[in-house]
OpenMM code with the backbone's topology and positions (N, CA, C; nanometers):
from openmm import Vec3, app, unit

residues = "MET VAL GLY SER VAL LEU MET ASP ARG MET GLN ALA GLU ALA ASP CYS ALA LEU ILE GLU PRO VAL PHE PHE SER THR ILE ALA ALA GLY GLY ALA LEU PRO ALA ALA ILE ALA PRO LEU ALA LYS ASN ASP ALA ARG GLN HIS ASP ALA SER ASP ILE ALA ALA LEU LYS ALA CYS ASP VAL VAL ILE THR CYS GLN GLY GLY ASP TYR THR LYS ALA VAL TYR PRO GLN".split()
positions = [
    Vec3(0.0192, -0.6960, 0.4901),
    Vec3(-0.0422, -0.5905, 0.4118),
    Vec3(0.0370, -0.4622, 0.4366),
    Vec3(0.0728, -0.3949, 0.3319),
    Vec3(0.1451, -0.2692, 0.3466),
    Vec3(0.0478, -0.1574, 0.3835),
    Vec3(0.0999, -0.0518, 0.4419),
    Vec3(0.0163, 0.0579, 0.4891),
    Vec3(-0.0703, 0.1211, 0.3826),
    Vec3(-0.0159, 0.1384, 0.2617),
    Vec3(-0.0953, 0.2033, 0.1573),
    Vec3(-0.2156, 0.1182, 0.1169),
    Vec3(-0.1990, -0.0135, 0.1137),
    Vec3(-0.3110, -0.1024, 0.0812),
    Vec3(-0.4163, -0.0959, 0.1917),
    Vec3(-0.3710, -0.0987, 0.3158),
    Vec3(-0.4642, -0.0883, 0.4287),
    Vec3(-0.5405, 0.0434, 0.4239),
    Vec3(-0.4714, 0.1539, 0.4007),
    Vec3(-0.5373, 0.2848, 0.3970),
    Vec3(-0.6372, 0.2926, 0.2814),
    Vec3(-0.6011, 0.2368, 0.1665),
    Vec3(-0.6943, 0.2353, 0.0530),
    Vec3(-0.8214, 0.1599, 0.0883),
    Vec3(-0.8063, 0.0459, 0.1526),
    Vec3(-0.9232, -0.0339, 0.1914),
    Vec3(-1.0071, 0.0378, 0.2964),
    Vec3(-0.9403, 0.1011, 0.3916),
    Vec3(-1.0141, 0.1729, 0.4956),
    Vec3(-1.0912, 0.2904, 0.4363),
    Vec3(-1.0333, 0.3580, 0.3379),
    Vec3(-1.1041, 0.4672, 0.2710),
    Vec3(-1.2226, 0.4135, 0.1926),
    Vec3(-1.2028, 0.3059, 0.1197),
    Vec3(-1.3095, 0.2489, 0.0379),
    Vec3(-1.4281, 0.2021, 0.1226),
    Vec3(-1.3995, 0.1538, 0.2420),
    Vec3(-1.5043, 0.1025, 0.3303),
    Vec3(-1.5545, 0.2084, 0.4291),
    Vec3(-1.5016, 0.3289, 0.4212),
    Vec3(-1.5371, 0.4384, 0.5130),
    Vec3(-1.5169, 0.3976, 0.6587),
    Vec3(-1.4092, 0.3241, 0.6857),
    Vec3(-1.3807, 0.2761, 0.8205),
    Vec3(-1.3525, 0.3886, 0.9202),
    Vec3(-1.3127, 0.5034, 0.8741),
    Vec3(-1.2783, 0.6131, 0.9645),
    Vec3(-1.3934, 0.7114, 0.9845),
    Vec3(-1.5082, 0.6819, 0.9287),
    Vec3(-1.6203, 0.7753, 0.9335),
    Vec3(-1.6660, 0.8059, 1.0760),
    Vec3(-1.6586, 0.7090, 1.1638),
    Vec3(-1.7110, 0.7268, 1.2999),
    Vec3(-1.6026, 0.7389, 1.4059),
    Vec3(-1.4798, 0.7544, 1.3620),
    Vec3(-1.3695, 0.7699, 1.4568),
    Vec3(-1.2897, 0.8948, 1.4224),
    Vec3(-1.2016, 0.9326, 1.5118),
    Vec3(-1.1098, 1.0429, 1.4837),
    Vec3(-0.9683, 0.9849, 1.4803),
    Vec3(-0.9229, 0.9469, 1.3620),
    Vec3(-0.7924, 0.8809, 1.3531),
    Vec3(-0.6766, 0.9759, 1.3812),
    Vec3(-0.5722, 0.9184, 1.4374),
    Vec3(-0.4457, 0.9883, 1.4602),
    Vec3(-0.3411, 0.9075, 1.3856),
    Vec3(-0.2595, 0.9725, 1.3066),
    Vec3(-0.1626, 0.9025, 1.2241),
    Vec3(-0.0215, 0.9212, 1.2789),
    Vec3(0.0531, 0.8115, 1.2802),
    Vec3(0.1896, 0.8095, 1.3327),
    Vec3(0.2853, 0.7679, 1.2226),
    Vec3(0.4097, 0.8094, 1.2355),
    Vec3(0.5120, 0.7730, 1.1384),
    Vec3(0.6440, 0.7471, 1.2100),
    Vec3(0.7201, 0.6529, 1.1576),
    Vec3(0.8535, 0.6276, 1.2119),
    Vec3(0.9590, 0.7145, 1.1442),
    Vec3(0.9267, 0.7717, 1.0277),
    Vec3(1.0283, 0.8488, 0.9532),
    Vec3(0.9877, 0.9919, 0.9217),
    Vec3(0.8597, 1.0256, 0.9331),
    Vec3(0.8160, 1.1599, 0.8926),
    Vec3(0.7373, 1.2306, 1.0026),
    Vec3(0.7709, 1.2023, 1.1282),
    Vec3(0.7001, 1.2652, 1.2399),
    Vec3(0.7073, 1.4170, 1.2303),
    Vec3(0.5952, 1.4803, 1.2541),
    Vec3(0.5872, 1.6256, 1.2481),
    Vec3(0.5483, 1.6788, 1.1117),
    Vec3(0.5598, 1.5952, 1.0114),
    Vec3(0.5262, 1.6369, 0.8758),
    Vec3(0.3778, 1.6261, 0.8469),
    Vec3(0.3388, 1.6829, 0.7364),
    Vec3(0.1997, 1.6756, 0.6930),
    Vec3(0.1677, 1.5337, 0.6473),
    Vec3(0.0414, 1.4975, 0.6546),
    Vec3(-0.0015, 1.3668, 0.6070),
    Vec3(0.0119, 1.3593, 0.4554),
    Vec3(0.0420, 1.2414, 0.4032),
    Vec3(0.0419, 1.2257, 0.2577),
    Vec3(-0.0962, 1.2591, 0.2009),
    Vec3(-0.0991, 1.3148, 0.0824),
    Vec3(-0.2255, 1.3575, 0.0217),
    Vec3(-0.3278, 1.2451, 0.0134),
    Vec3(-0.2822, 1.1223, -0.0037),
    Vec3(-0.3743, 1.0089, -0.0180),
    Vec3(-0.4543, 0.9802, 0.1080),
    Vec3(-0.3970, 1.0112, 0.2253),
    Vec3(-0.4706, 0.9821, 0.3496),
    Vec3(-0.5158, 1.1080, 0.4235),
    Vec3(-0.4726, 1.2226, 0.3787),
    Vec3(-0.5123, 1.3478, 0.4446),
    Vec3(-0.6638, 1.3630, 0.4588),
    Vec3(-0.7450, 1.3175, 0.3614),
    Vec3(-0.8900, 1.3323, 0.3774),
    Vec3(-0.9473, 1.2558, 0.4978),
    Vec3(-0.8745, 1.1572, 0.5476),
    Vec3(-0.9228, 1.0810, 0.6634),
    Vec3(-0.9064, 1.1572, 0.7948),
    Vec3(-0.8146, 1.2522, 0.7970),
    Vec3(-0.7876, 1.3288, 0.9186),
    Vec3(-0.9036, 1.4245, 0.9444),
    Vec3(-0.9495, 1.4251, 1.0665),
    Vec3(-1.0607, 1.5138, 1.0996),
    Vec3(-1.0120, 1.6448, 1.1615),
    Vec3(-0.9197, 1.6371, 1.2561),
    Vec3(-0.8727, 1.7572, 1.3246),
    Vec3(-0.7216, 1.7737, 1.3240),
    Vec3(-0.6491, 1.6692, 1.2954),
    Vec3(-0.5029, 1.6747, 1.3069),
    Vec3(-0.4410, 1.6149, 1.1813),
    Vec3(-0.3907, 1.6989, 1.0938),
    Vec3(-0.3379, 1.6543, 0.9656),
    Vec3(-0.1859, 1.6425, 0.9658),
    Vec3(-0.1292, 1.6077, 1.0814),
    Vec3(0.0157, 1.5884, 1.0850),
    Vec3(0.0466, 1.4457, 1.1297),
    Vec3(0.1681, 1.4052, 1.1047),
    Vec3(0.2133, 1.2728, 1.1432),
    Vec3(0.2816, 1.2811, 1.2790),
    Vec3(0.2391, 1.1975, 1.3684),
    Vec3(0.2964, 1.1943, 1.5027),
    Vec3(0.4111, 1.0935, 1.5081),
    Vec3(0.4922, 1.1048, 1.6084),
    Vec3(0.6086, 1.0177, 1.6262),
    Vec3(0.5633, 0.8791, 1.6723),
    Vec3(0.5879, 0.7777, 1.5913),
    Vec3(0.5447, 0.6411, 1.6218),
    Vec3(0.6199, 0.5792, 1.7391),
    Vec3(0.7221, 0.6458, 1.7886),
    Vec3(0.7929, 0.5956, 1.9066),
    Vec3(0.7512, 0.6703, 2.0335),
    Vec3(0.6553, 0.7597, 2.0224),
    Vec3(0.6042, 0.8350, 2.1376),
    Vec3(0.5036, 0.7473, 2.2122),
    Vec3(0.5522, 0.6777, 2.3126),
    Vec3(0.4705, 0.5805, 2.3853),
    Vec3(0.3504, 0.6475, 2.4521),
    Vec3(0.3680, 0.7650, 2.5075),
    Vec3(0.2562, 0.8350, 2.5722),
    Vec3(0.1448, 0.8657, 2.4715),
    Vec3(0.1824, 0.9080, 2.3524),
    Vec3(0.0822, 0.9382, 2.2498),
    Vec3(0.0119, 0.8108, 2.2037),
    Vec3(0.0863, 0.7030, 2.1893),
    Vec3(0.0253, 0.5757, 2.1506),
    Vec3(-0.0713, 0.5268, 2.2585),
    Vec3(-0.0328, 0.5413, 2.3840),
    Vec3(-0.1185, 0.4979, 2.4954),
    Vec3(-0.2481, 0.5784, 2.5028),
    Vec3(-0.2476, 0.6975, 2.4502),
    Vec3(-0.3682, 0.7808, 2.4518),
    Vec3(-0.4730, 0.7319, 2.3510),
    Vec3(-0.4336, 0.6418, 2.2637),
    Vec3(-0.5253, 0.5891, 2.1614),
    Vec3(-0.5992, 0.4661, 2.2150),
    Vec3(-0.7259, 0.4548, 2.1811),
    Vec3(-0.8027, 0.3368, 2.2206),
    Vec3(-0.7590, 0.2132, 2.1435),
    Vec3(-0.7252, 0.2307, 2.0177),
    Vec3(-0.6844, 0.1214, 1.9292),
    Vec3(-0.5646, 0.1688, 1.8484),
    Vec3(-0.4687, 0.0787, 1.8274),
    Vec3(-0.3538, 0.1089, 1.7436),
    Vec3(-0.3485, 0.0033, 1.6336),
    Vec3(-0.3477, 0.0498, 1.5095),
    Vec3(-0.3327, -0.0381, 1.3935),
    Vec3(-0.1994, -0.0019, 1.3309),
    Vec3(-0.1152, -0.1011, 1.3119),
    Vec3(0.0174, -0.0717, 1.2587),
    Vec3(0.0559, -0.1646, 1.1447),
    Vec3(0.1318, -0.1113, 1.0533),
    Vec3(0.1895, -0.1892, 0.9430),
    Vec3(0.3405, -0.1696, 0.9423),
    Vec3(0.3987, -0.1532, 1.0591),
    Vec3(0.5405, -0.1215, 1.0692),
    Vec3(0.6328, -0.2419, 1.0655),
    Vec3(0.5830, -0.3592, 1.0946),
    Vec3(0.6679, -0.4775, 1.0913),
    Vec3(0.7091, -0.5240, 1.2293),
    Vec3(0.7719, -0.6386, 1.2318),
    Vec3(0.8061, -0.7055, 1.3565),
    Vec3(0.9041, -0.6318, 1.4444),
    Vec3(1.0051, -0.5703, 1.3876),
    Vec3(1.1040, -0.4991, 1.4691),
    Vec3(1.0392, -0.3848, 1.5473),
    Vec3(0.9529, -0.3099, 1.4801),
    Vec3(0.8822, -0.2007, 1.5473),
    Vec3(0.7937, -0.2565, 1.6593),
    Vec3(0.7186, -0.3594, 1.6292),
    Vec3(0.6287, -0.4182, 1.7276),
    Vec3(0.7076, -0.4700, 1.8480),
    Vec3(0.8176, -0.5368, 1.8252),
    Vec3(0.8991, -0.5883, 1.9358),
    Vec3(0.9518, -0.4756, 2.0234),
    Vec3(0.9837, -0.3627, 1.9649),
    Vec3(1.0386, -0.2502, 2.0413),
    Vec3(0.9298, -0.1728, 2.1164),
    Vec3(0.8133, -0.1565, 2.0556),
    Vec3(0.7103, -0.0670, 2.1104),
    Vec3(0.6075, -0.1403, 2.1962),
    Vec3(0.5635, -0.2567, 2.1550),
    Vec3(0.4549, -0.3257, 2.2248),
    Vec3(0.4815, -0.3484, 2.3727),
    Vec3(0.5994, -0.3937, 2.4142),
    Vec3(0.6216, -0.4160, 2.5574),
    Vec3(0.6081, -0.2891, 2.6426),
    Vec3(0.6287, -0.1754, 2.5792),
    Vec3(0.6210, -0.0497, 2.6531),
    Vec3(0.4773, -0.0088, 2.6745),
] * unit.nanometer
topology = app.Topology()
chain = topology.addChain("A")
for resn in residues:
    res = topology.addResidue(resn, chain)
    for name in ("N", "CA", "C"):
        topology.addAtom(name, app.Element.getBySymbol(name[0]), res)
């Protein structure tokens, strides 16, 4: 499932209503969230660096649609 499909489904089901999501990007870190997902952000409307292991570790749950290469590089850390 690509990220946009996942985000559409999560919005439709109000999956983020009871959490405070943090969004990460491999290519647009530091930038503003895309308009389609910005409404899901509660306090932080920027994209964080998806290779920042410390920031990822601070999350209780990580959901990713980055693919196998990303997972192989980041998961062991």
